[in-house]
DRENTIZA-290500 format. One record per residue (C-alpha): residue number from 1; x, y, z. Coordinates in Angstrom, 3 decimals. Layout:
R, resi, xx, yy, zz
R, NUM, X, Y, Z
...
END
This chain:
R, resi, xx, yy, zz
R, 1, 0.000, 0.000, 0.000
R, 2, 2.771, 2.447, 1.002
R, 3, 4.712, 1.562, -2.162
R, 4, 1.696, 2.289, -4.359
R, 5, 1.185, 5.658, -2.624
R, 6, 4.830, 6.566, -3.222
R, 7, 4.512, 5.614, -6.917
R, 8, 1.334, 7.735, -7.226
R, 9, 3.088, 10.709, -5.589
R, 10, 6.060, 10.239, -7.918
R, 11, 3.746, 10.155, -10.963
R, 12, 1.896, 13.300, -9.829
R, 13, 5.233, 15.068, -9.240
R, 14, 6.421, 14.132, -12.754
R, 15, 3.157, 15.431, -14.272
R, 16, 3.467, 18.689, -12.296
R, 17, 7.020, 19.181, -13.528
R, 18, 5.969, 18.425, -17.102
R, 19, 3.077, 20.902, -16.981
R, 20, 5.356, 23.538, -15.470
R, 21, 7.924, 23.055, -18.222
R, 22, 5.238, 23.320, -20.923
R, 23, 3.886, 26.538, -19.404
R, 24, 7.422, 27.916, -19.068
R, 25, 8.093, 27.075, -22.713
R, 26, 4.899, 28.744, -23.944
R, 27, 5.439, 31.854, -21.859
R, 28, 9.160, 32.335, -22.383
R, 29, 10.760, 30.093, -24.982
R, 30, 7.589, 29.809, -27.044
R, 31, 7.330, 33.559, -27.387
R, 32, 10.357, 33.400, -29.666
R, 33, 8.580, 30.814, -31.804
R, 34, 5.161, 32.431, -32.135
R, 35, 6.383, 36.039, -32.322
R, 36, 9.367, 35.754, -34.617
R, 37, 11.039, 38.965, -35.672
R, 38, 12.724, 39.800, -38.959
R, 39, 16.479, 40.427, -39.005
R, 40, 17.464, 43.768, -40.472
R, 41, 19.645, 42.163, -43.140
R, 42, 16.637, 40.541, -44.881
R, 43, 14.620, 43.771, -45.171
R, 44, 14.649, 46.546, -47.744
R, 45, 13.119, 50.027, -47.549
R, 46, 10.700, 51.464, -50.076
R, 47, 11.945, 54.991, -50.822
R, 48, 8.844, 57.019, -51.640
R, 49, 10.945, 60.030, -52.583
R, 50, 12.404, 58.029, -55.494
R, 51, 9.033, 56.874, -56.876
R, 52, 6.744, 58.831, -59.158
R, 53, 3.099, 59.076, -58.114
R, 54, 1.008, 61.456, -60.175
R, 55, -1.210, 63.443, -57.807
R, 56, -4.765, 62.164, -57.934
R, 57, -3.836, 58.764, -59.381
R, 58, -5.522, 55.934, -57.495
R, 59, -3.756, 53.064, -59.248
R, 60, 0.036, 52.748, -59.361
R, 61, 2.471, 49.885, -59.857
R, 62, 6.157, 49.900, -58.933
R, 63, 8.839, 47.253, -59.366
R, 64, 11.214, 46.965, -56.439
R, 65, 14.293, 44.782, -55.847
R, 66, 14.215, 41.760, -53.575
R, 67, 17.021, 41.278, -51.053
R, 68, 19.911, 38.874, -51.793
R, 69, 18.318, 37.465, -54.969
R, 70, 18.792, 39.848, -57.886
R, 71, 15.050, 39.395, -58.482
R, 72, 12.272, 41.964, -58.132
R, 73, 8.633, 42.225, -57.105
R, 74, 5.813, 44.335, -58.534
R, 75, 3.772, 46.230, -55.941
R, 76, 0.409, 47.601, -57.063
R, 77, -1.552, 50.144, -55.018
R, 78, -5.269, 50.564, -55.597
R, 79, -7.339, 53.209, -53.793
R, 80, -11.089, 53.738, -53.948
R, 81, -13.910, 55.227, -51.918
R, 82, -16.903, 53.218, -50.712
R, 83, -18.771, 56.464, -50.096
R, 84, -19.657, 59.425, -52.368
R, 85, -17.089, 62.185, -52.183
R, 86, -13.855, 63.638, -53.516
R, 87, -10.142, 62.888, -53.069
R, 88, -9.281, 66.562, -52.850
R, 89, -9.619, 69.790, -50.907
R, 90, -9.367, 73.384, -52.011
R, 91, -5.576, 73.218, -52.306
R, 92, -4.635, 69.534, -52.637
R, 93, -5.464, 66.697, -55.019
R, 94, -4.755, 63.307, -53.512
R, 95, -3.540, 60.573, -53.319
R, 96, 0.007, 61.907, -53.551
R, 97, 3.437, 61.221, -52.099
R, 98, 3.582, 63.323, -48.956
R, 99, 6.999, 64.382, -47.808
R, 100, 9.615, 67.102, -47.612
R, 101, 9.126, 70.389, -45.855
R, 102, 5.381, 70.418, -46.528
R, 103, 4.750, 67.202, -44.612
R, 104, 1.004, 66.866, -44.031
R, 105, 0.849, 63.435, -42.387
R, 106, 3.256, 62.097, -39.797
R, 107, 7.015, 62.478, -39.842
R, 108, 8.062, 60.278, -42.812
R, 109, 7.390, 60.113, -46.530
R, 110, 4.192, 58.223, -47.262
R, 111, 1.065, 58.131, -49.418
R, 112, -1.159, 61.016, -48.358
R, 113, -4.905, 60.708, -48.802
R, 114, -7.482, 63.437, -48.233
R, 115, -11.154, 62.624, -48.671
R, 116, -14.157, 64.922, -48.494
R, 117, -17.532, 63.209, -48.157
R, 118, -20.382, 64.364, -50.395
R, 119, -23.421, 63.551, -48.262
R, 120, -24.488, 62.724, -44.710
R, 121, -25.823, 59.193, -45.018
R, 122, -23.010, 56.891, -43.941
R, 123, -19.533, 57.004, -42.495
R, 124, -16.866, 57.829, -45.065
R, 125, -14.864, 54.717, -45.972
R, 126, -11.736, 54.615, -48.140
R, 127, -10.353, 51.223, -49.190
R, 128, -6.638, 50.898, -49.945
R, 129, -5.132, 47.681, -51.288
R, 130, -1.529, 46.752, -52.006
R, 131, -0.986, 43.665, -54.177
R, 132, 2.370, 41.892, -54.527
R, 133, 3.292, 39.900, -57.641
R, 134, 5.196, 37.548, -55.326
R, 135, 4.520, 36.960, -51.635
R, 136, 6.637, 39.070, -49.305
R, 137, 7.734, 38.538, -45.728
R, 138, 8.736, 41.026, -43.040
R, 139, 6.183, 43.562, -44.306
R, 140, 5.875, 46.553, -41.998
R, 141, 4.914, 50.220, -42.308
R, 142, 3.502, 53.213, -40.430
R, 143, 0.062, 54.797, -40.632
R, 144, -0.112, 58.402, -39.457
R, 145, -2.698, 61.074, -38.653
R, 146, -5.305, 58.785, -37.083
R, 147, -6.862, 61.702, -35.283
R, 148, -9.921, 63.614, -34.101
R, 149, -11.239, 66.946, -35.323
R, 150, -14.506, 68.019, -33.741
R, 151, -16.950, 65.141, -34.156
R, 152, -14.798, 63.488, -36.824
R, 153, -12.991, 60.435, -35.416
R, 154, -10.625, 58.353, -37.559
R, 155, -10.568, 54.574, -37.493
R, 156, -8.267, 52.216, -39.398
R, 157, -8.566, 48.458, -39.948
R, 158, -5.651, 46.489, -41.458
R, 159, -5.334, 42.870, -42.583
R, 160, -3.357, 40.732, -44.993
R, 161, -4.265, 38.121, -47.610
R, 162, -7.981, 38.906, -47.753
R, 163, -8.406, 38.955, -43.939
R, 164, -6.668, 35.609, -43.253
R, 165, -3.598, 37.192, -41.592
R, 166, -3.755, 39.953, -38.981
R, 167, -0.791, 42.208, -38.209
R, 168, 0.481, 43.520, -34.908
R, 169, -0.267, 47.206, -34.330
R, 170, 1.868, 49.362, -32.066
R, 171, 1.163, 52.945, -31.023
R, 172, 3.946, 55.418, -31.823
R, 173, 4.667, 58.790, -30.250
R, 174, 5.235, 60.034, -26.721
R, 175, 1.756, 61.544, -26.356
R, 176, -0.440, 59.030, -28.181
R, 177, -3.882, 60.100, -29.371
R, 178, -4.730, 56.688, -30.804
R, 179, -5.434, 53.276, -29.274
R, 180, -5.069, 49.862, -30.886
R, 181, -6.870, 46.548, -30.515
R, 182, -5.632, 43.630, -32.618
R, 183, -5.725, 44.933, -36.220
R, 184, -7.796, 48.059, -35.466
R, 185, -6.656, 51.585, -34.546
R, 186, -9.045, 54.258, -33.241
R, 187, -8.389, 57.927, -32.490
R, 188, -9.048, 58.953, -28.899
R, 189, -9.239, 62.171, -26.867
R, 190, -10.772, 65.506, -27.797
R, 191, -8.305, 66.630, -30.448
R, 192, -4.889, 65.850, -31.809
R, 193, -1.839, 67.461, -33.293
R, 194, 0.216, 70.269, -31.837
R, 195, -2.779, 72.618, -31.640
R, 196, -5.245, 69.834, -30.684
R, 197, -7.368, 70.671, -33.739
R, 198, -6.658, 67.461, -35.662
R, 199, -4.106, 69.159, -37.910
R, 200, -0.661, 67.587, -38.316
R, 201, 0.792, 69.858, -40.996
R, 202, 4.509, 70.260, -40.566
R, 203, 5.231, 66.736, -39.404
R, 204, 3.357, 66.698, -36.101
R, 205, 2.508, 63.262, -34.726
R, 206, -1.294, 63.306, -34.731
R, 207, -1.856, 59.607, -34.149
R, 208, 0.660, 57.171, -35.649
R, 209, 0.791, 53.365, -35.455
R, 210, 3.300, 50.815, -36.670
R, 211, 1.908, 47.837, -38.610
R, 212, 3.986, 44.640, -38.575
R, 213, 3.203, 41.347, -40.317
R, 214, 6.457, 39.795, -39.065
R, 215, 7.574, 36.637, -40.941
R, 216, 4.138, 35.811, -42.397
R, 217, 3.983, 35.407, -46.165
R, 218, 1.847, 38.257, -47.491
R, 219, 0.164, 38.383, -50.926
R, 220, -1.752, 41.592, -50.303
R, 221, -2.483, 44.228, -47.671
R, 222, -5.896, 45.848, -47.235
R, 223, -6.538, 49.027, -45.244
R, 224, -9.953, 50.493, -44.469
R, 225, -9.890, 54.143, -43.408
R, 226, -13.128, 55.314, -41.769
R, 227, -14.271, 58.762, -40.712
R, 228, -17.033, 57.871, -38.291
R, 229, -18.854, 61.200, -38.705
R, 230, -20.545, 61.286, -42.127
R, 231, -21.067, 65.065, -42.028
R, 232, -18.899, 66.680, -44.725
R, 233, -15.929, 68.735, -43.608
R, 234, -14.711, 71.529, -45.878
R, 235, -11.061, 70.719, -45.256
R, 236, -11.484, 67.000, -45.833
R, 237, -10.222, 64.176, -43.648
R, 238, -6.709, 62.881, -44.172
R, 239, -4.351, 60.033, -43.406
R, 240, -0.806, 58.981, -44.262
R, 241, -0.187, 55.374, -45.356
R, 242, 2.831, 53.112, -45.887
R, 243, 5.393, 55.340, -44.213
R, 244, 8.741, 53.635, -43.480
R, 245, 7.595, 50.724, -45.656
R, 246, 9.883, 47.691, -45.278
R, 247, 9.702, 44.265, -46.899
R, 248, 11.689, 41.074, -47.365
R, 249, 11.858, 38.195, -49.808
R, 250, 10.478, 34.680, -49.419
R, 251, 11.675, 31.165, -50.150
R, 252, 8.787, 30.101, -52.376
R, 253, 7.749, 26.580, -53.228
R, 254, 6.696, 25.854, -56.815
R, 255, 3.002, 26.187, -57.602
R, 256, 1.144, 22.876, -57.715
R, 257, -2.090, 22.018, -59.548
R, 258, -4.090, 19.844, -57.149
R, 259, -7.146, 19.012, -59.276
R, 260, -8.564, 19.724, -62.748
R, 261, -12.062, 18.522, -63.618
R, 262, -14.660, 19.086, -66.309
R, 263, -18.336, 18.463, -65.565
R, 264, -21.573, 19.069, -67.475
R, 265, -24.527, 20.963, -66.037
R, 266, -28.250, 20.379, -66.638
R, 267, -28.118, 22.499, -69.792
R, 268, -25.331, 20.299, -71.179
R, 269, -22.744, 23.062, -70.775
R, 270, -19.250, 22.422, -69.376
R, 271, -18.185, 23.497, -65.896
R, 272, -14.423, 23.754, -65.437
R, 273, -12.965, 23.302, -61.948
R, 274, -9.378, 23.380, -60.754
R, 275, -7.502, 23.959, -57.519
R, 276, -3.951, 25.169, -56.857
R, 277, -1.617, 25.565, -53.893
R, 278, 1.323, 27.985, -53.567
R, 279, 0.035, 30.002, -56.500
R, 280, 2.299, 32.931, -57.389
R, 281, 3.689, 34.685, -60.428
R, 282, 0.717, 33.663, -62.619
R, 283, -0.676, 36.268, -65.012
R, 284, -3.687, 34.275, -66.235
R, 285, -5.116, 30.872, -67.123
R, 286, -6.171, 29.936, -70.658
R, 287, -8.630, 27.144, -71.341
R, 288, -8.383, 25.433, -74.717
R, 289, -11.031, 23.180, -76.278
R, 290, -10.865, 20.369, -78.812
R, 291, -13.496, 18.051, -80.287
R, 292, -10.933, 15.405, -81.286
R, 293, -8.052, 15.713, -78.805
R, 294, -5.663, 16.989, -81.497
R, 295, -6.894, 20.357, -82.741
R, 296, -7.197, 22.842, -79.841
R, 297, -8.476, 26.422, -79.857
R, 298, -8.780, 28.994, -77.068
R, 299, -12.172, 28.839, -75.329
R, 300, -11.713, 31.276, -72.424
R, 301, -9.150, 32.973, -70.179
R, 302, -9.219, 34.152, -66.568
R, 303, -7.011, 36.323, -64.364
R, 304, -5.108, 34.424, -61.647
R, 305, -5.756, 35.080, -57.950
R, 306, -2.065, 34.559, -57.000
R, 307, -2.713, 33.597, -53.403
R, 308, 0.395, 31.747, -52.271
R, 309, -0.741, 31.356, -48.680
R, 310, -4.188, 29.876, -49.417
R, 311, -5.581, 27.061, -51.502
R, 312, -7.165, 28.670, -54.564
R, 313, -10.284, 27.147, -56.097
R, 314, -11.578, 28.099, -59.539
R, 315, -14.972, 27.173, -60.977
R, 316, -15.899, 28.551, -64.406
R, 317, -18.812, 27.813, -66.735
R, 318, -18.552, 27.972, -70.523
R, 319, -21.493, 29.174, -72.561
R, 320, -21.314, 26.380, -75.103
R, 321, -22.830, 22.938, -75.440
R, 322, -20.847, 19.729, -75.522
R, 323, -20.184, 17.501, -78.484
R, 324, -19.991, 13.743, -78.288
R, 325, -16.311, 13.988, -77.419
R, 326, -14.799, 17.043, -75.720
R, 327, -11.248, 17.746, -74.616
R, 328, -10.109, 20.622, -72.404
R, 329, -6.597, 21.610, -71.433
R, 330, -5.481, 24.242, -68.934
R, 331, -2.612, 26.591, -69.797
R, 332, -0.770, 28.701, -67.201
R, 333, 0.690, 32.000, -68.401
R, 334, 3.339, 33.409, -66.034
R, 335, 4.141, 37.067, -65.452
R, 336, 7.096, 36.700, -67.837
R, 337, 4.600, 35.520, -70.522
R, 338, 5.897, 31.938, -70.469
R, 339, 3.100, 29.412, -71.122
R, 340, 2.860, 25.924, -69.637
R, 341, 0.194, 23.258, -70.083
R, 342, -0.947, 22.083, -66.646
R, 343, -3.635, 19.481, -67.339
R, 344, -5.809, 17.753, -69.934
R, 345, -9.293, 16.382, -69.292
R, 346, -12.214, 15.124, -71.353
R, 347, -15.958, 14.771, -70.957
R, 348, -18.591, 13.003, -73.047
R, 349, -22.063, 14.199, -73.914
R, 350, -23.751, 15.047, -77.204
R, 351, -26.263, 17.864, -76.736
R, 352, -27.340, 18.497, -80.337
R, 353, -28.916, 16.445, -83.124
R, 354, -26.534, 13.575, -83.769
R, 355, -27.483, 10.624, -81.584
R, 356, -25.367, 7.950, -83.352
R, 357, -22.507, 8.065, -85.866
R, 358, -20.795, 4.922, -87.177
R, 359, -18.425, 4.117, -90.036
R, 360, -17.766, 0.656, -91.472
R, 361, -16.050, -1.538, -92.435
R, 362, -13.153, -0.493, -90.241
R, 363, -10.416, -1.206, -91.206
R, 364, -11.435, -0.813, -94.850
R, 365, -9.768, -2.837, -97.633
R, 366, -11.985, -1.443, -100.376
R, 367, -12.277, 1.745, -102.394
R, 368, -15.024, 3.085, -100.173
R, 369, -16.591, 2.854, -96.703
R, 370, -20.017, 3.634, -95.313
R, 371, -21.205, 6.206, -92.805
R, 372, -24.340, 5.746, -90.724
R, 373, -25.817, 8.818, -88.971
R, 374, -28.885, 8.950, -86.771
R, 375, -30.208, 12.503, -86.405
R, 376, -33.156, 14.004, -84.548
R, 377, -34.144, 16.348, -87.390
R, 378, -33.328, 17.118, -91.018
R, 379, -29.944, 18.806, -91.297
R, 380, -27.014, 19.468, -93.645
R, 381, -23.863, 17.548, -92.646
R, 382, -20.350, 18.626, -93.636
R, 383, -18.049, 15.614, -93.868
R, 384, -14.274, 16.180, -93.801
R, 385, -11.631, 13.451, -93.984
R, 386, -8.283, 14.450, -92.401
R, 387, -4.989, 12.567, -92.679
R, 388, -2.444, 12.022, -89.898
R, 389, -0.661, 15.306, -90.601
R, 390, -3.906, 17.245, -90.060
R, 391, -4.427, 17.983, -93.759
R, 392, -7.971, 17.638, -95.178
R, 393, -7.997, 15.172, -98.084
R, 394, -11.738, 15.311, -98.785
R, 395, -14.673, 17.577, -98.008
R, 396, -18.297, 17.123, -99.027
R, 397, -21.889, 17.699, -97.860
R, 398, -24.838, 15.399, -97.319
R, 399, -28.496, 16.177, -96.718
R, 400, -29.701, 14.272, -93.647
R, 401, -33.301, 13.375, -93.048
R, 402, -34.781, 12.756, -89.626
R, 403, -33.871, 9.289, -88.376
R, 404, -31.183, 6.990, -89.839
R, 405, -29.076, 7.976, -92.838
R, 406, -26.571, 5.911, -94.842
R, 407, -24.115, 7.116, -97.460
R, 408, -20.909, 5.934, -99.115
R, 409, -17.568, 7.778, -98.883
R, 410, -15.092, 7.247, -101.728
R, 411, -11.598, 6.351, -100.429
R, 412, -10.072, 5.052, -103.676
R, 413, -7.339, 7.665, -103.794
R, 414, -6.469, 7.657, -100.058
R, 415, -2.998, 6.409, -99.183
R, 416, -2.956, 3.586, -96.611
R, 417, -3.042, 4.930, -93.066
R, 418, -5.256, 6.214, -90.265
R, 419, -7.741, 9.023, -90.998
R, 420, -10.098, 11.181, -88.962
R, 421, -13.592, 11.522, -90.396
R, 422, -15.222, 14.693, -89.065
R, 423, -18.999, 15.160, -89.203
R, 424, -20.189, 18.741, -88.641
R, 425, -23.910, 19.473, -88.167
R, 426, -24.652, 23.047, -87.087
R, 427, -22.490, 23.542, -83.971
R, 428, -22.018, 19.838, -83.307
R, 429, -18.817, 18.057, -84.292
R, 430, -18.325, 14.292, -84.135
R, 431, -15.086, 12.606, -85.176
R, 432, -14.467, 8.969, -86.024
R, 433, -11.213, 7.214, -86.903
R, 434, -10.813, 4.748, -89.771
R, 435, -7.880, 2.699, -91.052
R, 436, -7.458, 2.424, -94.795
R, 437, -5.569, -0.740, -95.742
R, 438, -3.655, -1.282, -98.992
END
């Protein structure tokens, strides 16, 4: 009995020690794992003073170098309002690069935005997106002039990769007039800036926060800037974005196509589905169609999502009906315009008038062979015989009546080999193969 009690005490002591070590690891050692920082030698600065941004332009793309690789990344900025109004005041047209002696927002060069609402229905909301042609790590920047002027209170919400990754926000300045909670910053107090009127002209700190995505791989950054008082203000409401912008490169895995499928809907139209992982550097996808598996033509193209950090699913419908045999192949076009075929798939399903097409005898040892076609209504059929090189060697027409039709095709002058016999009725194409023997 005493021995069992000692063993139980020993086991409880071991469990206590183990739990203590786990807690110690999570609180102290684990903090280095879950809150990794970026070394300075892997980061580069975006120098706004060296970039050209035409005042008032709300769409700009810049190509910047990546550290230690000799490669580069394209960064695209897109700015729009979700509320009626104007990106200007009496003296300024924005967005613009704000810097130099006439600093309007914060203390560093950044993208300055002034917005004047046009009505009093809803809070003014400006959406700012930054897209990266390749995922970046160590993305960080400052947002300035999150302030209060009268009843106008600024609010900013930041996230990465379409809301799947949230940054860390840190208040800057010795006399902060902004508070942060997770990925949200809100102006506080009764006024801000040197004069407590909400003005920060001249480089005053009127509410600045530092945004840090740490080592996360980032495809895009989205910022929502809200003025929570919808009443128009003659001077407009302003904010400075992407000050002290820093970024780093990433060690990317190759993109992988997980699935590629072709289905038919109730209207006998094809539905194309595919899924990718680690998608990056893709300009667009091209879908090509063939009725015989040899002759392909472009059927549609779509812009790529380029989400490296998420699984990307595509589902596209084509406004065309299916022939008896249908082949689809998916082409990836990279940013450098290089094309690569990713997959080939086929689906059966005649949706038109031809319900049965047969040719016989096959192989044929004679100077002719027969074609049998069953059609749902009277039609004109184009018949084309194509050799192995893809060259048409015969083309003719036949009038089809409703029901079964038989006719003879002359093959006396065909060289021995394999031929494709193509039957075209309206939009429907059916192909059969026949061997001509000597």
